[in-house]
N, CA and C atoms as a LAMMPS dump frame, in Angstrom:
ITEM: TIMESTEP
0
ITEM: NUMBER OF ATOMS
462
ITEM: BOX BOUNDS ff ff ff
-5.0000000000000000e+02 5.0000000000000000e+02
-5.0000000000000000e+02 5.0000000000000000e+02
-5.0000000000000000e+02 5.0000000000000000e+02
ITEM: ATOMS id mol type element x y z
1 1 1 N -260.297 -218.04 -303.396
2 1 2 C -259.655 -217.549 -302.185
3 1 3 C -260.429 -218.073 -300.97
4 2 1 N -259.699 -218.564 -299.986
5 2 2 C -260.308 -219.097 -298.776
6 2 3 C -260.79 -217.961 -297.88
7 3 1 N -261.722 -218.265 -296.991
8 3 2 C -262.326 -217.249 -296.133
9 3 3 C -261.283 -216.535 -295.272
10 4 1 N -260.311 -217.262 -294.719
11 4 2 C -259.274 -216.605 -293.909
12 4 3 C -258.466 -215.623 -294.752
13 5 1 N -258.218 -215.959 -295.99
14 5 2 C -257.478 -215.048 -296.87
15 5 3 C -258.305 -213.806 -297.193
16 6 1 N -259.596 -213.979 -297.362
17 6 2 C -260.465 -212.83 -297.638
18 6 3 C -260.435 -211.861 -296.462
19 7 1 N -260.598 -212.395 -295.255
20 7 2 C -260.579 -211.525 -294.079
21 7 3 C -259.182 -210.935 -293.836
22 8 1 N -258.136 -211.717 -294.087
23 8 2 C -256.784 -211.177 -293.901
24 8 3 C -256.525 -210.044 -294.892
25 9 1 N -257.084 -210.126 -296.078
26 9 2 C -256.904 -209.032 -297.039
27 9 3 C -257.55 -207.752 -296.508
28 10 1 N -258.611 -207.892 -295.719
29 10 2 C -259.225 -206.722 -295.079
30 10 3 C -258.302 -206.157 -293.998
31 11 1 N -257.668 -207.026 -293.241
32 11 2 C -256.693 -206.573 -292.239
33 11 3 C -255.511 -205.875 -292.92
34 12 1 N -255.113 -206.386 -294.084
35 12 2 C -254.021 -205.749 -294.838
36 12 3 C -254.399 -204.34 -295.287
37 13 1 N -255.658 -204.116 -295.614
38 13 2 C -256.101 -202.76 -295.968
39 13 3 C -255.876 -201.817 -294.799
40 14 1 N -256.136 -202.302 -293.598
41 14 2 C -255.902 -201.491 -292.402
42 14 3 C -254.404 -201.25 -292.189
43 15 1 N -253.6 -202.278 -292.432
44 15 2 C -252.15 -202.135 -292.275
45 15 3 C -251.597 -201.089 -293.243
46 16 1 N -252.163 -201.037 -294.444
47 16 2 C -251.724 -200.027 -295.419
48 16 3 C -252.079 -198.614 -294.945
49 17 1 N -253.21 -198.476 -294.261
50 17 2 C -253.566 -197.176 -293.682
51 17 3 C -252.512 -196.752 -292.664
52 18 1 N -252.091 -197.686 -291.824
53 18 2 C -251.041 -197.386 -290.841
54 18 3 C -249.756 -196.971 -291.553
55 19 1 N -249.382 -197.728 -292.577
56 19 2 C -248.177 -197.413 -293.351
57 19 3 C -248.244 -195.983 -293.888
58 20 1 N -249.378 -195.617 -294.462
59 20 2 C -249.55 -194.287 -295.042
60 20 3 C -249.488 -193.177 -293.995
61 21 1 N -249.795 -193.515 -292.754
62 21 2 C -249.754 -192.542 -291.654
63 21 3 C -248.418 -192.564 -290.915
64 22 1 N -247.451 -193.317 -291.436
65 22 2 C -246.134 -193.455 -290.823
66 22 3 C -246.197 -194.154 -289.462
67 23 1 N -247.171 -195.037 -289.326
68 23 2 C -247.304 -195.892 -288.146
69 23 3 C -246.763 -197.27 -288.511
70 24 1 N -246.389 -198.058 -287.507
71 24 2 C -245.971 -199.426 -287.789
72 24 3 C -247.12 -200.118 -288.519
73 25 1 N -246.813 -200.706 -289.662
74 25 2 C -247.822 -201.201 -290.603
75 25 3 C -248.479 -202.496 -290.148
76 26 1 N -249.378 -202.369 -289.178
77 26 2 C -250.14 -203.51 -288.678
78 26 3 C -251.622 -203.166 -288.748
79 27 1 N -252.405 -204.119 -289.234
80 27 2 C -253.847 -203.946 -289.308
81 27 3 C -254.551 -205.136 -288.699
82 28 1 N -255.776 -204.891 -288.201
83 28 2 C -256.547 -205.955 -287.57
84 28 3 C -258.031 -205.759 -287.84
85 29 1 N -258.747 -206.882 -287.873
86 29 2 C -260.21 -206.839 -287.916
87 29 3 C -260.731 -207.915 -286.96
88 30 1 N -261.957 -207.729 -286.506
89 30 2 C -262.622 -208.748 -285.703
90 30 3 C -263.87 -209.176 -286.462
91 31 1 N -264.046 -210.487 -286.564
92 31 2 C -265.178 -211.069 -287.272
93 31 3 C -266.021 -211.864 -286.28
94 32 1 N -267.332 -211.644 -286.341
95 32 2 C -268.28 -212.391 -285.523
96 32 3 C -269.453 -212.8 -286.409
97 33 1 N -269.744 -214.074 -286.442
98 33 2 C -270.823 -214.601 -287.277
99 33 3 C -270.671 -214.164 -288.733
100 34 1 N -269.413 -214.262 -289.219
101 34 2 C -269.056 -213.969 -290.612
102 34 3 C -269.242 -212.497 -291
103 35 1 N -269.325 -211.621 -289.994
104 35 2 C -269.468 -210.19 -290.239
105 35 3 C -268.321 -209.448 -289.562
106 36 1 N -267.722 -208.506 -290.287
107 36 2 C -266.661 -207.685 -289.702
108 36 3 C -267.319 -206.686 -288.758
109 37 1 N -266.944 -206.763 -287.472
110 37 2 C -267.525 -205.859 -286.476
111 37 3 C -266.523 -204.828 -285.968
112 38 1 N -265.26 -204.944 -286.38
113 38 2 C -264.241 -203.974 -285.964
114 38 3 C -263.106 -203.963 -286.977
115 39 1 N -262.56 -202.781 -287.186
116 39 2 C -261.403 -202.583 -288.075
117 39 3 C -260.471 -201.588 -287.406
118 40 1 N -259.176 -201.876 -287.451
119 40 2 C -258.233 -200.941 -286.826
120 40 3 C -256.837 -201.111 -287.4
121 41 1 N -256.043 -200.086 -287.199
122 41 2 C -254.622 -200.127 -287.552
123 41 3 C -253.851 -199.447 -286.423
124 42 1 N -252.557 -199.687 -286.39
125 42 2 C -251.737 -199.086 -285.338
126 42 3 C -251.879 -197.572 -285.34
127 43 1 N -251.962 -196.994 -284.14
128 43 2 C -252.074 -195.545 -283.992
129 43 3 C -251.252 -195.045 -282.806
130 44 1 N -250.172 -195.743 -282.483
131 44 2 C -249.392 -195.37 -281.302
132 44 3 C -248.778 -193.977 -281.417
133 45 1 N -248.299 -193.636 -282.591
134 45 2 C -247.692 -192.311 -282.774
135 45 3 C -248.757 -191.221 -282.822
136 46 1 N -249.804 -191.457 -283.57
137 46 2 C -250.881 -190.482 -283.698
138 46 3 C -251.492 -190.146 -282.338
139 47 1 N -251.763 -191.171 -281.555
140 47 2 C -252.415 -190.978 -280.265
141 47 3 C -251.425 -190.802 -279.11
142 48 1 N -250.125 -190.959 -279.419
143 48 2 C -249.079 -190.923 -278.396
144 48 3 C -249.432 -191.869 -277.248
145 49 1 N -249.779 -193.083 -277.659
146 49 2 C -250.265 -194.092 -276.727
147 49 3 C -249.608 -195.431 -277.055
148 50 1 N -248.749 -195.939 -276.174
149 50 2 C -248.071 -197.201 -276.459
150 50 3 C -249.01 -198.397 -276.524
151 51 1 N -250.242 -198.251 -276.062
152 51 2 C -251.201 -199.36 -276.12
153 51 3 C -252.09 -199.302 -277.358
154 52 1 N -251.907 -198.323 -278.218
155 52 2 C -252.79 -198.147 -279.379
156 52 3 C -252.385 -199.048 -280.55
157 53 1 N -252.202 -200.326 -280.238
158 53 2 C -251.924 -201.313 -281.282
159 53 3 C -253.223 -201.637 -282.004
160 54 1 N -253.112 -202.085 -283.234
161 54 2 C -254.287 -202.422 -284.041
162 54 3 C -255.199 -203.401 -283.317
163 55 1 N -254.604 -204.416 -282.692
164 55 2 C -255.401 -205.431 -282.011
165 55 3 C -256.188 -204.838 -280.847
166 56 1 N -255.545 -203.981 -280.061
167 56 2 C -256.197 -203.394 -278.89
168 56 3 C -257.377 -202.519 -279.307
169 57 1 N -257.168 -201.724 -280.339
170 57 2 C -258.245 -200.855 -280.828
171 57 3 C -259.389 -201.694 -281.387
172 58 1 N -259.046 -202.746 -282.134
173 58 2 C -260.079 -203.624 -282.71
174 58 3 C -260.863 -204.345 -281.614
175 59 1 N -260.186 -204.792 -280.571
176 59 2 C -260.877 -205.458 -279.467
177 59 3 C -261.862 -204.503 -278.788
178 60 1 N -261.443 -203.268 -278.573
179 60 2 C -262.328 -202.272 -277.956
180 60 3 C -263.536 -202.007 -278.835
181 61 1 N -263.31 -201.848 -280.133
182 61 2 C -264.429 -201.626 -281.053
183 61 3 C -265.394 -202.815 -281.058
184 62 1 N -264.839 -204.024 -281.067
185 62 2 C -265.675 -205.225 -281.087
186 62 3 C -266.498 -205.336 -279.806
187 63 1 N -265.885 -205.057 -278.667
188 63 2 C -266.603 -205.103 -277.393
189 63 3 C -267.74 -204.086 -277.384
190 64 1 N -267.471 -202.901 -277.92
191 64 2 C -268.53 -201.888 -278.014
192 64 3 C -269.637 -202.343 -278.954
193 65 1 N -269.266 -202.945 -280.069
194 65 2 C -270.246 -203.421 -281.041
195 65 3 C -271.165 -204.484 -280.435
196 66 1 N -270.568 -205.399 -279.669
197 66 2 C -271.342 -206.487 -279.064
198 66 3 C -271.923 -206.12 -277.698
199 67 1 N -271.523 -204.949 -277.2
200 67 2 C -271.951 -204.507 -275.86
201 67 3 C -271.571 -205.541 -274.798
202 68 1 N -270.36 -206.053 -274.923
203 68 2 C -269.849 -207.054 -273.993
204 68 3 C -268.329 -207.065 -274.031
205 69 1 N -267.715 -207.272 -272.873
206 69 2 C -266.255 -207.407 -272.832
207 69 3 C -265.808 -208.801 -273.261
208 70 1 N -266.735 -209.712 -273.403
209 70 2 C -266.438 -211.079 -273.835
210 70 3 C -266.713 -211.223 -275.329
211 71 1 N -265.691 -211.627 -276.049
212 71 2 C -265.788 -211.798 -277.5
213 71 3 C -265.724 -213.291 -277.828
214 72 1 N -266.605 -214.031 -277.194
215 72 2 C -266.561 -215.496 -277.174
216 72 3 C -266.581 -216.166 -278.539
217 73 1 N -267.337 -215.667 -279.469
218 73 2 C -267.458 -216.325 -280.774
219 73 3 C -266.803 -215.519 -281.884
220 74 1 N -265.791 -214.77 -281.526
221 74 2 C -265.14 -213.883 -282.488
222 74 3 C -263.775 -214.411 -282.913
223 75 1 N -263.385 -213.999 -284.107
224 75 2 C -262.053 -214.274 -284.626
225 75 3 C -261.363 -212.948 -284.875
226 76 1 N -260.133 -212.836 -284.402
227 76 2 C -259.303 -211.658 -284.651
228 76 3 C -258.326 -212.002 -285.769
229 77 1 N -258.32 -211.183 -286.805
230 77 2 C -257.365 -211.297 -287.909
231 77 3 C -256.386 -210.15 -287.774
232 78 1 N -255.104 -210.445 -287.77
233 78 2 C -254.086 -209.398 -287.649
234 78 3 C -252.91 -209.752 -288.546
235 79 1 N -252.313 -208.739 -289.139
236 79 2 C -251.283 -208.97 -290.147
237 79 3 C -249.972 -209.501 -289.569
238 80 1 N -249.696 -209.187 -288.304
239 80 2 C -248.466 -209.632 -287.65
240 80 3 C -248.829 -210.334 -286.344
241 81 1 N -248.106 -211.346 -286
242 81 2 C -248.33 -212.063 -284.747
243 81 3 C -248.376 -211.091 -283.567
244 82 1 N -249.398 -211.174 -282.741
245 82 2 C -249.541 -210.239 -281.625
246 82 3 C -248.417 -210.311 -280.592
247 83 1 N -248.19 -209.157 -279.959
248 83 2 C -247.21 -209.016 -278.888
249 83 3 C -247.82 -209.515 -277.57
250 84 1 N -247.046 -209.551 -276.484
251 84 2 C -247.585 -210.014 -275.199
252 84 3 C -248.787 -209.199 -274.704
253 85 1 N -248.755 -207.884 -274.856
254 85 2 C -249.872 -207.061 -274.406
255 85 3 C -251.152 -207.437 -275.143
256 86 1 N -251.076 -207.529 -276.446
257 86 2 C -252.259 -207.832 -277.259
258 86 3 C -252.736 -209.26 -277.04
259 87 1 N -251.801 -210.195 -276.917
260 87 2 C -252.183 -211.59 -276.657
261 87 3 C -252.889 -211.698 -275.312
262 88 1 N -252.395 -210.99 -274.312
263 88 2 C -253.049 -210.999 -273.001
264 88 3 C -254.455 -210.435 -273.08
265 89 1 N -254.624 -209.344 -273.808
266 89 2 C -255.952 -208.742 -273.967
267 89 3 C -256.897 -209.705 -274.687
268 90 1 N -256.386 -210.431 -275.652
269 90 2 C -257.219 -211.398 -276.377
270 90 3 C -257.68 -212.52 -275.446
271 91 1 N -256.798 -212.96 -274.549
272 91 2 C -257.173 -213.994 -273.582
273 91 3 C -258.274 -213.464 -272.671
274 92 1 N -258.097 -212.244 -272.149
275 92 2 C -259.117 -211.67 -271.247
276 92 3 C -260.446 -211.457 -271.963
277 93 1 N -260.392 -211.141 -273.262
278 93 2 C -261.615 -210.937 -274.041
279 93 3 C -262.254 -212.264 -274.442
280 94 1 N -261.536 -213.358 -274.246
281 94 2 C -262.021 -214.692 -274.601
282 94 3 C -262.245 -214.859 -276.104
283 95 1 N -261.348 -214.237 -276.89
284 95 2 C -261.402 -214.436 -278.335
285 95 3 C -261.344 -215.934 -278.611
286 96 1 N -262.167 -216.402 -279.509
287 96 2 C -262.197 -217.829 -279.828
288 96 3 C -261.016 -218.234 -280.708
289 97 1 N -260.717 -217.372 -281.692
290 97 2 C -259.72 -217.749 -282.7
291 97 3 C -258.899 -216.548 -283.1
292 98 1 N -257.609 -216.781 -283.311
293 98 2 C -256.68 -215.771 -283.814
294 98 3 C -256.131 -216.266 -285.139
295 99 1 N -256.145 -215.388 -286.137
296 99 2 C -255.527 -215.685 -287.422
297 99 3 C -254.542 -214.557 -287.687
298 100 1 N -253.256 -214.895 -287.857
299 100 2 C -252.281 -213.85 -288.157
300 100 3 C -251.537 -214.153 -289.439
301 101 1 N -250.961 -213.101 -290
302 101 2 C -250.22 -213.219 -291.248
303 101 3 C -248.798 -213.688 -291.019
304 102 1 N -247.92 -212.75 -290.681
305 102 2 C -246.495 -213.054 -290.508
306 102 3 C -246.152 -213.23 -289.034
307 103 1 N -245.266 -214.16 -288.761
308 103 2 C -244.769 -214.358 -287.399
309 103 3 C -243.884 -213.182 -287.006
310 104 1 N -243.756 -212.96 -285.701
311 104 2 C -242.873 -211.918 -285.179
312 104 3 C -241.811 -212.59 -284.314
313 105 1 N -240.632 -212.875 -284.897
314 105 2 C -239.6 -213.603 -284.157
315 105 3 C -238.959 -212.8 -283.022
316 106 1 N -239.252 -211.506 -282.932
317 106 2 C -238.68 -210.681 -281.862
318 106 3 C -239.625 -210.483 -280.69
319 107 1 N -240.929 -210.418 -280.953
320 107 2 C -241.868 -210.107 -279.871
321 107 3 C -243.167 -210.897 -279.949
322 108 1 N -243.242 -211.897 -280.799
323 108 2 C -244.47 -212.654 -280.968
324 108 3 C -244.852 -213.448 -279.727
325 109 1 N -246.101 -213.283 -279.301
326 109 2 C -246.569 -213.962 -278.084
327 109 3 C -247.651 -214.995 -278.384
328 110 1 N -247.649 -215.48 -279.62
329 110 2 C -248.629 -216.496 -280.024
330 110 3 C -247.928 -217.669 -280.69
331 111 1 N -246.696 -217.934 -280.244
332 111 2 C -245.965 -219.087 -280.735
333 111 3 C -244.509 -218.84 -281.073
334 112 1 N -244.139 -217.622 -281.46
335 112 2 C -242.757 -217.381 -281.883
336 112 3 C -241.788 -217.276 -280.715
337 113 1 N -241.982 -216.286 -279.855
338 113 2 C -241.099 -216.087 -278.704
339 113 3 C -241.68 -216.782 -277.477
340 114 1 N -242.983 -216.648 -277.323
341 114 2 C -243.732 -217.281 -276.233
342 114 3 C -245.139 -217.53 -276.75
343 115 1 N -245.972 -218.148 -275.911
344 115 2 C -247.34 -218.385 -276.361
345 115 3 C -248.338 -218.08 -275.24
346 116 1 N -248.62 -216.816 -275.066
347 116 2 C -249.603 -216.389 -274.08
348 116 3 C -251.003 -216.811 -274.521
349 117 1 N -251.265 -216.73 -275.81
350 117 2 C -252.607 -216.994 -276.34
351 117 3 C -253.095 -218.421 -276.081
352 118 1 N -252.199 -219.347 -275.905
353 118 2 C -252.596 -220.734 -275.651
354 118 3 C -251.87 -221.331 -274.45
355 119 1 N -251.471 -220.482 -273.516
356 119 2 C -250.73 -220.959 -272.349
357 119 3 C -251.618 -221.842 -271.473
358 120 1 N -251.122 -223.005 -271.114
359 120 2 C -251.935 -223.99 -270.395
360 120 3 C -252.322 -223.544 -268.987
361 121 1 N -251.593 -222.593 -268.405
362 121 2 C -251.915 -222.154 -267.051
363 121 3 C -252.957 -221.036 -267.014
364 122 1 N -253.274 -220.471 -268.148
365 122 2 C -254.288 -219.419 -268.181
366 122 3 C -255.674 -220.039 -268.315
367 123 1 N -256.696 -219.272 -267.953
368 123 2 C -258.049 -219.821 -267.925
369 123 3 C -258.753 -219.833 -269.277
370 124 1 N -258.089 -219.368 -270.321
371 124 2 C -258.67 -219.404 -271.662
372 124 3 C -257.552 -219.62 -272.67
373 125 1 N -257.812 -220.445 -273.647
374 125 2 C -256.846 -220.675 -274.714
375 125 3 C -257.504 -220.363 -276.05
376 126 1 N -256.723 -219.754 -276.917
377 126 2 C -257.213 -219.308 -278.22
378 126 3 C -256.71 -220.253 -279.301
379 127 1 N -257.579 -220.624 -280.209
380 127 2 C -257.158 -221.392 -281.384
381 127 3 C -256.389 -220.447 -282.298
382 128 1 N -255.225 -220.876 -282.748
383 128 2 C -254.339 -220.009 -283.522
384 128 3 C -254.053 -220.608 -284.891
385 129 1 N -254.139 -219.755 -285.913
386 129 2 C -253.707 -220.118 -287.265
387 129 3 C -252.789 -219.002 -287.753
388 130 1 N -251.591 -219.341 -288.13
389 130 2 C -250.637 -218.342 -288.609
390 130 3 C -250.256 -218.6 -290.054
391 131 1 N -249.615 -217.616 -290.652
392 131 2 C -249.104 -217.763 -292.011
393 131 3 C -250.12 -217.483 -293.108
394 132 1 N -251.223 -216.82 -292.775
395 132 2 C -252.24 -216.504 -293.783
396 132 3 C -251.827 -215.226 -294.513
397 133 1 N -251.67 -215.305 -295.823
398 133 2 C -251.134 -214.203 -296.649
399 133 3 C -249.822 -213.686 -296.055
400 134 1 N -249.033 -214.628 -295.581
401 134 2 C -247.792 -214.316 -294.877
402 134 3 C -246.851 -213.417 -295.68
403 135 1 N -246.653 -213.719 -296.952
404 135 2 C -245.712 -212.927 -297.756
405 135 3 C -246.173 -211.484 -297.893
406 136 1 N -247.462 -211.274 -298.125
407 136 2 C -247.986 -209.907 -298.249
408 136 3 C -247.826 -209.145 -296.943
409 137 1 N -248.129 -209.802 -295.837
410 137 2 C -248.033 -209.164 -294.527
411 137 3 C -246.579 -208.839 -294.175
412 138 1 N -245.696 -209.798 -294.382
413 138 2 C -244.275 -209.587 -294.082
414 138 3 C -243.673 -208.525 -294.99
415 139 1 N -244.078 -208.519 -296.237
416 139 2 C -243.565 -207.545 -297.197
417 139 3 C -243.915 -206.115 -296.785
418 140 1 N -245.15 -205.907 -296.362
419 140 2 C -245.577 -204.559 -295.987
420 140 3 C -244.852 -204.06 -294.749
421 141 1 N -244.725 -204.891 -293.742
422 141 2 C -244.044 -204.42 -292.53
423 141 3 C -242.55 -204.255 -292.8
424 142 1 N -241.989 -205.116 -293.647
425 142 2 C -240.588 -204.957 -294.033
426 142 3 C -240.358 -203.648 -294.77
427 143 1 N -241.271 -203.32 -295.665
428 143 2 C -241.199 -202.055 -296.402
429 143 3 C -241.264 -200.869 -295.441
430 144 1 N -242.131 -200.963 -294.43
431 144 2 C -242.243 -199.889 -293.442
432 144 3 C -240.914 -199.685 -292.719
433 145 1 N -240.296 -200.757 -292.22
434 145 2 C -239.057 -200.605 -291.466
435 145 3 C -237.892 -200.184 -292.356
436 146 1 N -237.874 -200.607 -293.611
437 146 2 C -236.828 -200.119 -294.537
438 146 3 C -236.979 -198.614 -294.744
439 147 1 N -238.205 -198.154 -294.891
440 147 2 C -238.472 -196.726 -295.05
441 147 3 C -238.015 -195.953 -293.811
442 148 1 N -238.29 -196.501 -292.638
443 148 2 C -237.874 -195.843 -291.392
444 148 3 C -236.353 -195.725 -291.309
445 149 1 N -235.676 -196.819 -291.636
446 149 2 C -234.211 -196.794 -291.591
447 149 3 C -233.643 -195.791 -292.602
448 150 1 N -234.239 -195.729 -293.79
449 150 2 C -233.788 -194.799 -294.825
450 150 3 C -233.964 -193.346 -294.379
451 151 1 N -234.972 -193.101 -293.534
452 151 2 C -235.233 -191.754 -293.017
453 151 3 C -234.467 -191.486 -291.725
454 152 1 N -233.683 -192.485 -291.278
455 152 2 C -232.895 -192.311 -290.067
456 152 3 C -233.694 -192.421 -288.787
457 153 1 N -234.885 -193.047 -288.863
458 153 2 C -235.728 -193.206 -287.673
459 153 3 C -235.507 -194.58 -287.075
460 154 1 N -235.759 -194.672 -285.776
461 154 2 C -235.633 -195.957 -285.094
462 154 3 C -236.974 -196.521 -284.788
């Protein structure tokens, strides 16, 4: 198993926690110098906070861990392509690299719908790798939304 797959499997563990809590099944980790310094999953419903995405929580944890708002040599692993809010936060944090599992054709801001993470007019661009453990990541989020529809939730 390649290193990106190993770390993505850790992000998937976080996504499963979100699934079990009836949150949108997204998980994220931040790696710096080959060490996981942050782990998070979506908590928007639990915290009643629309910004409590896995990526945002992981970025905050990583910044606290490094005692810096700049995450210059860090890689963010997330199971689903980040949205515009999360991609913007990653740019401001100066994340070096983003690795995501499944693309998000409805709200992806790292190549699918738009590309904030590597926009040429912004002062920082992130190296992006997508499709890592894509089937596992897509399967879990698909299972979450099927469950929601079966329960009559939107």
